[in-house]
N, C-alpha and C positions, 0 to 999 in steps of 0.2 A: 848481708843482710841489713836490711833498715836498722840505725841503731835509735836515731831520733828524729822528733816531727818535723817535717817537711812543710808548714804552714804556709810560706812566701809561695810556693807552688801555684795558690790561686790570688796573691796579688800582684803576680808576674807582666800583668798588661793591664790598660783600661779595661776591654773587653771583659777578661774574666774578673775584675774586682767588680763592675758593673753587675756581671751575673751572678754574684753569690750578695750583693748587698743585702744587707738585713732592713734598714729601715731608710723611706724614701721620702721629702720634704714636696707634697706634691699642693698645685694653687688650693683647689678646694679645703684646703687643710688650713687657711689664712683666713683670719679675720682682722680688719686694718681699722681703727680706735681714729675718729673724728671728732675734734669740739667744733659745735656749731655755738654761732652766738645770734642773739633775738638783735634786730639793728634796723636804721632806717638805712643803711647801704649794704643793699644787699651783695655786693662785691667786696664785701670789707672782705680784707685778707693778713693778721699781725702774725709774724713769727713769734714763736714761742724761748724765748732767748733760752732759758736750759735747757731745751729738748730741737736741736736743730734739726731744720728738716721738716718740724711741724709746723703747724698753724693755727691759730683760731680763725673760722670761715664762718662768713655770712653766708645767705642759702644759697645765691647764685654761687658762691664762691666756693663751695660744697659742692653743688653738682660739677659746677666744671673739673673740680678735684679727682673725684670719682670716678667721671666720662673717662675720663685720662687711665686710670686705673686699672676701671673696665677695661678700658682696649689692650690693658697690658696682662689680661686673665685676674682681675678680681673677683670675686665670686661673692664674699661676705664685708659687711662693715657691723659695724658698731657704734652708737653715739651716744656721743656727751652731748649738755646743753647748759649755752651760759644764760641766761635771764635776762632782761635790762633790772626788774624787778626784781628784788628778794626782801622776804618775810619770815617772819616767826613760827608761820602757819605751811610755808612750802607750797603756795597757793600755783605757781605758776610751772611747780612741776605734775600736779596732774587738769592743770587748764586743758582745754580742748582744741585751744588754738597756741597752747605754747610753743616756744622754741624747736623741740624734738618733734611735738607733732607733728609739727607742719612740715620738716626736715623732712622726714618719714613718707608724710601724703607726696610731696615733690620727688623724693629717689624712687619712687613706689612706680610713681605713674610713669619717668623717665627711664627706669630699670625694671621692667617688673621682675626680672628674673635673677636680682638681685637677693640675696638675703640680710635684711636691716635687723641686728637685733638693737634695742635698745636697753641703755644702763636707766634702772631703776634702783632710782637713789634720791635725797633728800636735799643731801648737803651743798649740791650748788644751787639749790632753790631758797637755805636758810639763811633771814640774816647774821644769823650766829657761826653757820658753816658745819655744823655737826649733824650727824644721818638722820637724827630726830626733832622729835618735840620736846622741851624740855620744861622741867620743873624746877625753877634753882639754877642747877647747875647737872643736874639728873636727867639723862635720856629717858625718854619715858618709853617702853618695850612696847604694848600695844595698841597706845595710839596711834604711835608709829606706823606699826603695821597696815592698820585700818586707813591709814592715808598711801603706805606702799602700794595696796591693792587695787587701790584709786588711780596710781599714776598706772601699773601696769595694766590696766583696763582702759585708760586712753591712748594708750600706746596700740594697743591691741586695735582700737573704733578706728586710729588715723591708717591701720594697713602695715603695724611691726609684724615680721614674720616668728622671733622669738624675742622673748623680755627676759630679761637679765638681773633680777636684783641682787644688788652688790652692798648691802648696808647690814648684815649681819645681824639683824633682829630677829629673836625666837620667832618661830612661828609662822617666816612669813611666806614660805613657799604653799604652804596648806592655806591659809588668805587669797594665795593670787592665784593659786589654785579654783579654789569656790568661787572667789569673785568672776572668773573667767568663764569657766563653766554656766554658772546662773548667767551671765551675758550671751551666752551662745558664742562663745571663744573655746570651744573645747580640743579645736585644732591647735592652739596655737602654745609651743614647748615654751616651756620656763627650762632656760639654762643658769642654775644657783651658782652665785661665787658661794659656793661649800663650805671652802678652807679658806679664808682671806686672813692672811696675818698683820698683827698691829706691826708693821715692816716701817725701818727707813727708807726704803726704796720707793717710796710712792711721792718725794719731796717733788720733784720735776713738775709731776701730775696733777700736783693742790695749787703752784703756779697755771699750767693750761687750764682748768680748770676754775680757776677761783673759787675752792672751796676748800679752802685753811680753814680750820676753826680756829676761832675768835679766842677762847680759851681754853685748855685743858689736851684733854687726847681724847683718843678711841680706842684704849685698850680695855674698855668694857664691855667691847662687844665684837672688838677684833683678839682676833688668837692673839695668844703669847707663843713666838716666836722657837723658845725651849722644847713646846710640847710638840709629840709624833700622836699618840694615840688617842687625843683628845681630838685629832681630826677625824680620825675614822666615824667619833661619836658623831660629829657636826655634819657629816658627810651620808650616815645612818638615817637620820635626821630628816633630809631633805630630801632623799631617794623615798624617806616611807611617805613624808607631806606630798611628792607629787612632782618631784623636778626630772626633769626629761635628759638633763646631762650637767655635770659636775664640774665643777672650777676650783682649780687651785691659783691661790696668788698671794704673792709673786712665784716667779719660775726658777731660776737659776738656786736660788739658794735652798730651795724647796725639792729639787726632782726626787729627795728618798719619799715625800710623801705625795708627790705625782704616781709614785711605782707604788706607793701602798695601795690608794685608791684605784688604780686600774688595774689591778691586783685581785682588792673585793668587792666590786661593784661589777656588774652586770649591764650597765648604760653609758654613753660616750662622756671621755673624759676630756678638758678643758685646760688650757695652762695659760694666765696671762703673764707675759715677758712684758715688765711692766716699764713706767719712764724714769727709774733708777737706771736701771739695767740696759735701757735702749742708751740713755744718756753719758753713760759710761763710755759704752764703744766708742759713740759719737767722739768724744773730748777724745781719746785715746788716737781715732783714725786721724782728728785732724792735726793732730801731733807728728803723727807718721811713726807713731808708736807700732800697731796694729796695720794688720789687712785687712780693713773693715770686711769685703766681702766673703773672704774665709771664714773671721770670725762668726758672723752672721748666720752662714750658713752652716756651721757646725752647731752653733748654739741651739737652732731649730732642729739640725738631727738628733741634737740629744735629748728635746723633749719629747718628741718621737719614739725615740730611743726607750727614754722612761716611762712613755706607755700613753701618752699625751694623743688623742684623736684631733684636737682642734686645739690652735694656738694664736691667739690673741696677741701682735706684734704691731709696735709700731716701723718695723724696718719692712712688712710688708710689701706696701711698693717698691723698695729698691729688690726684697727677693724675688718677684716676680720675675725681673729682668734677668737679672742670675740666673732663676732657674729656667729661662725659657732655652737659656745657650748652655 
């Protein structure tokens, strides 16, 4: 008589383990972020010191980098822009010939099937580095929302497949949805950074995007890391306003939140494996402390297991090569 559970029976061989595997990371799950720079040198390519393996890229360098990744199986990208000129009104964020708008046109012209997602925020474009218009040191919600909607519309006109507001202003999803619909872009989805925490894990990104605030912090609009129930309220508001995809950011420290959203909403859920998470893995791997390939694939699988449908990650290019094997 069998007196105990023999779970090892189904772990005995690689084939058996693969047969019962519950979650699997696929190329179409991955979205690779890129930082495109407005520059007279189209082949500009500058390493990002705090994010080994990542670069600020001129338009031609972006195209060449994406071409190599597409050959590896990349299907989706997320674009961040670094303009030549920044001002208090973030005017280059919604300029028709802005850095992201031009990058979208270039990528869609060469790779029509590539899904191009654009980050919609003002922090990379403001002279003060904050995510919105200021009155003194106060971030103004409603005037900022109007500019975010203009920015999203300019991205859609350039050919973006998905717009992704990351600012965490109240009401911005509804404003973007209304603006897109009023201008004939009813088919463009919104991937909302619905649950974005005021996290220390963003540090390297602010080097990459040159978007560190000149003073203060972002705690008045990004969420308190201690809060869980609030995440559901934020996601519910964005879903009601017309978001098509809900995102949790950062990733690994917030797997519980990712599971909450996956269980609570009948919408695709994305997770952002952010710069600090990436850089810690790269630093440990460079010192020989970890097996980078195994760590990355285990991390991506954890996101899938927690409920993510889509994963935004700087590991995407490497992971595509590893998944293929």
